C-alpha positions as CSV (number, residue, x, y, z in Angstrom):
1,M,56.4,-63.7,74.4
2,T,57.0,-65.9,71.5
3,M,54.7,-68.6,70.2
4,K,56.0,-72.0,69.1
5,P,55.7,-72.7,65.3
6,A,53.3,-75.6,65.8
7,C,51.0,-73.5,68.0
8,A,51.2,-70.6,65.6
9,A,50.2,-72.8,62.6
10,F,47.3,-74.2,64.6
11,A,46.0,-70.8,65.6
12,L,46.4,-69.5,62.0
13,T,44.4,-72.5,60.7
14,L,41.6,-71.8,63.2
15,L,41.4,-68.2,62.3
16,L,41.5,-68.7,58.5
17,S,38.9,-71.5,58.6
18,A,36.5,-69.1,60.2
19,C,36.8,-66.8,57.2
20,T,36.3,-69.4,54.5
21,H,33.1,-69.6,52.5
22,R,31.2,-72.9,52.6
23,V,29.9,-74.0,49.2
24,A,27.5,-76.8,48.6
25,I,28.6,-79.1,45.8
26,T,26.1,-81.2,43.9
27,A,26.9,-84.3,42.1
28,A,25.1,-85.7,39.1
29,V,23.0,-88.6,40.2
30,E,21.7,-91.0,37.7
31,P,18.0,-91.5,37.9
32,R,16.7,-94.7,39.4
33,D,13.2,-94.9,38.0
34,E,11.5,-98.1,39.2
35,L,8.8,-97.8,36.5
36,L,11.3,-97.9,33.7
37,C,12.6,-101.2,35.1
38,A,9.1,-102.5,35.6
39,I,8.3,-101.8,31.9
40,A,11.6,-103.4,30.7
41,G,10.9,-106.4,32.9
42,N,7.3,-107.0,31.8
43,P,6.6,-105.0,28.6
44,G,3.3,-106.7,27.8
45,K,1.8,-105.5,31.0
46,H,2.5,-101.9,30.1
47,D,1.8,-101.9,26.4
48,G,-0.1,-98.7,25.4
49,E,0.4,-97.0,28.8
50,E,1.2,-93.3,28.9
51,V,3.8,-92.7,31.6
52,V,6.3,-90.2,32.9
53,L,9.9,-91.5,33.2
54,S,13.0,-90.0,34.8
55,A,16.1,-91.5,33.2
56,T,19.4,-91.1,31.6
57,Y,19.1,-90.5,27.9
58,I,21.9,-92.0,25.8
59,T,22.6,-91.7,22.0
60,D,25.3,-91.7,19.4
61,N,22.9,-89.8,17.1
62,R,23.1,-92.5,14.5
63,H,22.8,-96.1,15.6
64,F,21.0,-96.0,19.0
65,E,18.8,-93.9,21.2
66,M,17.7,-95.1,24.6
67,L,16.6,-94.4,28.2
68,R,18.5,-96.0,31.1
69,S,17.7,-96.3,34.8
70,S,20.3,-97.6,37.2
71,H,17.6,-98.9,39.6
72,R,18.8,-102.5,39.5
73,S,22.2,-103.4,40.8
74,K,23.2,-105.4,37.7
75,G,23.6,-102.7,35.0
76,G,20.2,-101.1,35.3
77,C,17.3,-101.2,32.8
78,I,17.1,-99.9,29.3
79,L,14.2,-98.9,27.0
80,D,14.8,-98.0,23.3
81,I,13.3,-94.8,22.0
82,G,10.7,-95.3,19.3
83,R,8.9,-92.4,17.8
84,R,9.5,-88.7,18.6
85,G,6.6,-86.4,19.2
86,S,6.3,-83.1,17.4
87,S,5.8,-81.0,20.5
88,E,7.9,-77.8,21.1
89,S,9.6,-79.5,24.1
90,V,10.8,-82.4,22.0
91,K,12.0,-80.1,19.2
92,Q,13.9,-77.9,21.7
93,F,15.6,-81.0,23.3
94,Y,16.8,-82.3,20.0
95,A,17.9,-78.9,18.8
96,E,20.0,-78.4,22.0
97,Q,21.5,-81.9,21.4
98,K,22.3,-81.0,17.8
99,H,23.9,-77.7,18.9
100,I,26.3,-79.6,21.2
101,C,27.3,-82.0,18.5
102,L,28.0,-79.1,16.1
103,M,30.1,-77.4,18.8
104,R,32.1,-80.6,19.1
105,D,32.5,-80.7,15.3
106,A,30.8,-84.1,15.3
107,P,27.7,-83.8,13.1
108,A,27.5,-87.5,12.2
109,V,28.3,-89.7,15.2
110,C,28.1,-87.8,18.5
111,N,27.8,-89.6,21.8
112,T,25.4,-87.6,24.0
113,T,23.9,-88.2,27.4
114,A,21.4,-86.2,29.4
115,V,19.3,-86.6,32.5
116,V,15.7,-86.3,31.4
117,E,12.1,-86.4,32.5
118,V,9.9,-87.4,29.6
119,S,6.3,-88.4,29.1
120,G,5.2,-90.7,26.4
121,R,3.7,-94.1,25.5
122,V,5.0,-97.6,25.9
123,R,4.7,-99.6,22.7
124,L,5.3,-103.3,22.1
125,K,6.4,-103.9,18.6
126,P,5.1,-107.0,16.7
127,E,8.6,-108.7,17.0
128,G,8.3,-108.3,20.8
129,L,10.7,-105.4,21.3
130,V,9.4,-102.7,23.7
131,V,10.0,-99.0,22.8
132,F,9.1,-95.7,24.4
133,D,7.5,-93.1,22.1
134,I,8.5,-89.7,23.5
135,E,5.6,-87.1,23.4
136,E,7.0,-84.4,25.8
137,V,10.4,-83.6,27.3
138,L,9.4,-82.2,30.7
139,S,13.0,-81.4,31.7
140,F,16.5,-82.2,30.6
141,R,20.1,-81.5,31.5
142,L,22.5,-82.4,28.6
143,H,26.1,-83.4,29.6
144,E,28.5,-81.5,27.4
């Protein structure tokens, strides 16, 4: 008894698919923190509040440092980073970031992003600019 090539291929596919391992793949999802957008949209209402934010951290290590949330459909919301706290978690976060830049041989300007959860205080500067002063980095995942 001989099997037609098409049937043989089908049977082989069925047999092999039963032996394959299934692996879950996770994709990086940008945080969509509604609170970050609320602060950016009405900074005066949140001035002085201590909050926890989940966001994408973005910097070039020289000119800008910010938190971004993609909650809104038109580009998301952005808060500039103000002061950095002196806690161990903040020191560790910036040390890891510096290590990545040194590995890239880019000690001066080094574009870096990370998914972070940070706690800190919202501060409205006299000129009206709102900034977020980081006090603790609760969790982070730097993108190399």
